[in-house]
Each structure stands twice: as structure tokens, then as C-alpha cells.
C-alpha positions in Angstrom: 121.2 90.0 88.5 123.2 93.3 88.2 122.3 95.5 91.2 123.8 98.6 89.6 121.0 98.5 87.0 118.1 98.5 89.2 116.4 101.7 90.5 116.8 102.0 94.2 114.5 104.4 96.2 114.8 105.9 99.7 111.5 106.1 101.9 109.7 109.5 101.8 109.4 109.0 105.4 113.2 109.0 105.9 114.6 111.7 108.3 117.6 113.9 108.2 119.5 111.6 110.5 120.5 109.3 107.6 119.2 106.1 109.2 117.1 104.7 106.4 117.0 101.9 103.9 116.6 101.8 100.0 114.4 99.5 98.1 114.6 98.2 94.6 111.6 96.3 93.2 112.5 94.5 89.7 110.4 91.7 88.8 109.8 88.8 91.2 112.1 90.1 93.9 112.5 93.1 96.3 116.0 94.1 97.3 116.8 96.1 100.5 119.9 97.9 101.6 121.5 100.4 104.0 121.3 103.8 102.3 124.6 104.8 104.2 126.5 101.6 102.9 125.3 101.2 99.2 128.1 98.8 98.5 127.3 96.7 101.6 125.1 93.7 101.8 121.5 93.5 100.1 118.7 91.4 101.4 116.3 89.8 99.0 112.7 89.0 99.6 110.0 87.4 97.8 107.3 90.1 97.0 104.6 88.3 99.0 107.0 88.0 102.1 107.8 91.8 101.7 104.0 92.7 101.6 103.8 90.6 105.0 106.5 92.5 106.5 105.3 95.9 105.6 101.7 95.0 106.8 103.1 94.1 110.0 105.4 97.2 110.4 102.5 99.3 109.7 100.3 98.0 112.4 
């Protein structure tokens, strides 16, 4: 998949320090990257695994 064509979003909870991530959610996958290193590595998660991760973080 061409990652330059996906829409990246930064969390609305990101502070002014710049320490945040960006997420892209094309069908069937969730991509995550460091907003300060947009050409760096990208993690890919199955949507179900991402939902579990988010649920645990928000506890």
C-alpha cells in the first residue's frame, strides 16, 4: 500500500511538545507513525488489535 495516499490524523489530545503519533485507518489495517519522523517506520495493526490496545490505554 502506498502510504503517501492515506490520510494521517494526529490526536486531538496532542500537546504542544510535539511528542505524539499519527494514525491512518484505510480499510483492513491501522497504521501508526511518529509525527516528528514522518518518513520513519510505520507500525501496522489489525483493527481488532488496535481496539484492544486503545481500550487498555484508556483504562
